[in-house]
Each structure stands twice: as C-alpha cells, then as structure tokens.
N, C-alpha and C positions, 0 to 999 in steps of 0.2 A: 899732520895736516900734509906734511911732505910725503909720508908713506902711503897716504889715501891717494896723494897725485901720481906716484909712482904706479900705483896698482891700476888705477883708473888709464895711465897711458899704455901699460902692459895690455891690460884688456882691450883697448883701441887698437894696438900694433896686432894683436892676436887675431882679432875680429877682420882687420884688413887682410890681414894675410891668408885667411881662411876664404875670403868672398871668393866666390867664381862667377865670370862672366857668363850669362846665358846668352846665346846667340839662337839662330832658327837654322834647324838642320833641314835638307829637302834632299829627297830622291824620287826617281820614277819607276814604276814597276809596271810590267807587260803581263798583264793577265790575258786568259785567252777562255771564255766560255764556248766548249766545242759543242756542246747540246745546242745552243743557239747560233752557233757560227758567228759568233762577235769577240771581237778583241776589246778588252776592258783595260784601256790605259789608266793608270792611277798614279796621281802624284801625291806625294805625303811630304806634310810639313811637320815639326816636331823642335822641342827644347833640345839643345845640345850646348855642352860646356866645351865643345871644340872650338878652336880659335879660328876665325875668319880670315881665310887665304887670300892672297892678294888675287891669285887667278879667278877667283869665283866674284871678284868685283868689276863684272861687265857691263855693257852698256843695255839699255831695256828702255824701248818707247813707253812703256808704262812707269809709273811711280812705285815703287817698290823698294823694300829693305832686301839688300845683300844676305844670302843665305849660303850655309855651309853646304857643299854638294856632297852628298853621300857621308854626313858628319855622323858621329856616333850617337847612339841613344843613352840619356843619363840613366842611371840606377834606377829600379822600383818600376812601378805599374802607374800609367796615366790613362787619364779619359781619351777616348777615341771619338771623333766627332766626322760622320760621312757627309760629305759635300756635293749635291747636285747642281751642274750650271743651268743658265738658260738655254732655250732653244736657240739653235745657230751659235751657240756660244764655245765653250770649250774648259778643260778644267783648270786652266790658269786666270780665267777672266775675272774670278773672284778671289784673286792671290791676296789681295790687300784683307779681306776677312780671315784668310786662312792663316796669315802671318799673325794677325792681332790675338787669334785666339791660339797660337801656338807660343805666344810670348806669355800667355796666361797659365800655361802650364797643359794644354790641351794638344794630342796627337791628331791631325786632320788629314784627312783622306778625299780627294776629290777625284772623279772619274771624267773620262772621255765619253758621251754617249755616241756609240757609234751611228755614223750618217746623221748625227744631229748637230753637227759642230761646225765652225767656220772653214775649216780646211778640207773637210768631206761631206757636203751637203748630198743628202738623197732624200729626194721626195718623200717616199714612202716611210722612211725612218723618222722623219718629221712629225708624222701621223700616227706611227706606231706607238703612242705615249706608255702603254704597258709594258713597253721592253724596259724603259728608264728604271722603276723601282727593282726590276729583276738586276740590272746592272748594279745597283747599290748592293743588294743582297749578295751577289755574287761575289763582289769586290770585298766585301764585309768576311765573307766565308776564306776568303785566300788571305786576307791581313790575318785572320785568326791562326792560320795554319803558317804563315811566313816565318823562315827560320829566325831573322833576326827579329821582327816586331813581335811575334806571338807573347812573347816573355814581357814585353812592355806595355801591352795591352791591358788594363782593366776591363774585364768583360761584363762587370755589372754596371759599368759607366761608360754606356756606348748611346750615341746622340744623332742626329741628322740636321742638316741645314739645307735649305735651297732657295733659288731665284726663280720667278716668273713660272717655266714648265717645271723647273727645279723645284720651285714651291709647290706645286700640285706632286710630285712626285714623292717628296717627304710625307706629304698627306696622305698619301696612298700606302705610303710605307706605315704610316700611324695605323691604318685600318679604314679608311676613306674609301667608298665603294662608287667611282663614276658610273652613270648611267650612259653608255656608250650611243645607245639609240637616241634618246635626249641630246645627247652633244652633238652628234652628227647632223640632227635635223636643225637644231640651232644653228650650227655653222652654214647650212646650205639657205638658208631663211634670214632672219632678223640678224643672225651672227657672222655675216661673210665678210664684213670688215674685219672682226678681231681674226678671221684666219688669213687674212690678206696681209701678213706681215713682212716687214721690209725684208728680212733674213731670207725670205723663199718665197717671191711672190706667185701667185697663180696655184697654191696648193689646194685649193677647193675642186679642182678638176681630178684630183686623185682621191676623193673620198669615196667613189663608187669601185676603185679597184679591188678585184677580188683579195689581193693580200690583205685589205682592211676589213672587208666584208666578213671573211672567213677567220681573219684574226681575233675579231671581237668575241666570237663564238667560243674560242678557246684561251680566254686569258685564264691564268690559274689566280689563286688567292696571292695579293699582294702585300699584305701585312708582314712584318717583320718584326717578333715579338723580343728579338735581342736588342732592338733599340729602344732606349727608354724617354726619350724627351725629343720634340720636334719644333724646329723654328724655319716659319715660310715666310719668304720675301716675297712682297707681288706676286701671289700665286694666282695661275692662270687655270683655265677651264673650270671656272666656277658655274658657268651654266650647265655642266653637266651632273649638278648636284642640286637637288629641288627639295628633299626633305630630310630630317634628321635622321630617320632611319638608315640613312647611308652612312651615317657614322656612329653607329651604334656600337662596331668594334673598336673605337676608339676609347683607351685608358688610361694612356700615358698624356703628359703635359704636352700643351700644343700652344705655340705664340705666332701670331701672323702680324706682319705690317703691310701697307699700304700706302699708295702715293695718291694724293688728292689729284694732281692733273695727270695720272697715268692715261694713256689713250690706247695704250696695247693691252692690258689686262686692268679694265676702269673697275675702280673699288666697287661701284654699286654690285656688280654682277661678280665682283671676284674676291679680294680680300676682304670687303666688309660683308660680303654675303657667306662666306665660309665662316668667317666669326659668330655670325647669326645662327648657324647651324651647328656650329661644334660647342656643345656645353663646356662650360669653364675655360674656354681659350682666353688666352690673352691677347691684347690687339693696340697697335700704334699706328697711327696715320701721318704721316708728313703732310705738312700743310702748303698751300699756295700754288706756286708754278711747280713743284717738284714733279716729276715725269718717270718713265719706266726705266729707262736706259741709265738714270742717275746712278744706278747700282754697279755698273760696268768701271772699270779702273781708270784712274788718273792717267792721263796721257799727254805727251809732248805738243807743241801747239801745231806741229806739221801734220800729225795724226787728226787732231781735231780740226783740220780745215780740210783733209781728206775724208773723213766719214762724220760729218757734223750731227747727224742724226742720232749717233751711239755717244757722241763724246762731247757735244756741246749743250749746256744747259740754260735755261732763261738766266735773264741777269740776275735777278734775285736769288737763284739757287746757288749755293755753294757747295759742289759734289765732296769736297773734302771733309766739310763739316756733318754732311749727311752719312759719310762712311764714318765718322767718329760717332755718332747716335747710334747707329747700326753694331758698331762693334761694342758699343757700352751696352745695348739692349740684349744683344746675343750674349756677350759675356756673363753680364749678370743672370740671365735664364739658365744659362747653363751651369754656374756656379750653384745656383740654387738647387736644381736637379741631379747635376752630374759634378759635383765637386770637386777640383784637384787635391791633390794630397797637400 
C-alpha cells in the first residue's frame, strides 16, 4: 500500500511539473492588397505557452483577457478561424469571441474592412459589400504565406465567423450570391430604415453613385473553397436573397444566430430568412429583448453612458451571458467540423 501511495505521488508531481499554462498570444499584421488598393490590417490571436509579461497588462475600456503581445506559437498545426466584424466596427470589436476560440485551440484572424470601420468611415466603402469577402480571402492567402504562421496553420481546418455585415460576409464566402439589384431596390423603398444605420446615417444618397452602380457589374466570384465551416451571427443583407438557387454553391456547414428584438437586421428578413433558404443550416435565436449590438464587447460604465445605443441593453438582457452562449455555440460548431488537436 505504501509503495502504491509513493508511486501515485510521483505520478502527480510529474504531471504537475509537465503542465504548461496556456495563455493567449496576439499580434498585428499589416497586409496590403495592391490590386484593390486596400490595406488589410489583420489581428491574430492564438494559444501560446509564453508567460504573460507585466508590461502587457494595460488598461482597456473593454472587458478582455490580457494577451501576450507577439507571443510564440506552440508546436504543431492548429485550425484557423477568419473573423469579419460588423459594419462600422473593427477587428477588435469581437475580441471576446476571438479570445474564447483561441483558448480552445484555434488561431483566429480578424481583419479591418477598409473604410467600413469606426475610425475610418467612408460612405462608399459602407456600400461596397463585395469588398469584404475579398478582404477575408486576401488575408487568408497572406496568412498561409506568413513566415511565422504558415507552419502552424492546418490548411484542412479553416473556418469563418462574422457578425452583422460580417455575418453576410461569411455567407458570401460560403457561396451565397446576393442579388444587388434586388438589394438596392429594397433599400430605396421598404428597406430605407434598414440602411439608415447609426454608424453612418444618410447612406441612401450614395446608392446611385457610379462607384456602386459600376461596381456591382464587376463583382468576381466570392466563394472561398479553402474555408470549410461558416458561423454567421445576426447576418445582414438578407433582403438581397429571395431564392434557394442563390445558395446552390454552398456545400459546407453553416450555422446562423439571430436576436428576437434585433431592429438593425430584423430576423424575419435576415437571420431566420437565411436559415429558411440555406438547406441544412443550423439556427439559434436569442429570445426576448436581445438586440443587435449585444454582440459588441462589454465596456466600462463611462463608455456605456457615452454610447448607450451600442453598449447598453434592455434590463432583462445580460450581455455577458449572451457572449457565453455565442462562445459555446461557436466552439461546439467548430469542434464538430474543425476539431483542434
């Protein structure tokens, strides 16, 4: 009995000695698509065994876990998830989700969609929605060539996740083909309210700009077959899809979430509408007073007071709990289709 106890203690001590704390690494990459004259700033999160330096523990108005800036990547290959932010957002606005995925063994890469960010709003770039899927595909190509990252990415396990206009973006990457004429007509008539977004009021007056009317005629195929699974959160642009034929090229798994009280991308014409048209898609709907901007990060009270439309929810809604549910849904979805090591 004494010998068994000694062996058990030795095994326990050995296990404790070999255990390595996993933190979240983070780095910023500056790509440029010369053909489209677009900077593609890309933020990357990933598991790391590096120790968290005190210098990285800086203040943030957002609730977030401290990361290891430019930390080393652990050995082996890991699944990669490309992330597309909502209109007028940025690559950091869904960091809570990026970090949750990184903790579960995924590399996550989020891009800034040029001209469609909170710090660089350009009216026409808010409307040139076909640029966004191309941003993701370009960034993916660069990541697969990156000297540090390429050997750590499992190219057979690449996924995409997006919110709002980013939710549409990943559906386009999956093979969904929007009818721009139908979408523009909707926005000019019964859908005027959906285009009057707080991130950039007055967008409707740019719909007839030559950059838009000419641009829709030159949109290349947007499907990216390298991406094998797609998770769409509160997707927008649903009115641009009216038939299942527009999704005939989707063969990979798609999961969609919506919020019952979403007034920016109402579920009837967006999340639920997509789910009805995309065969075999998964679907989850947040009930009650859950709105659109609940998916943005949690912030300190000062920011809540300054920007209540983005950061204050109905009293019955717990933003943190909603985020935990999205984390769980997304992680389970990707574990099923793109399991980490």
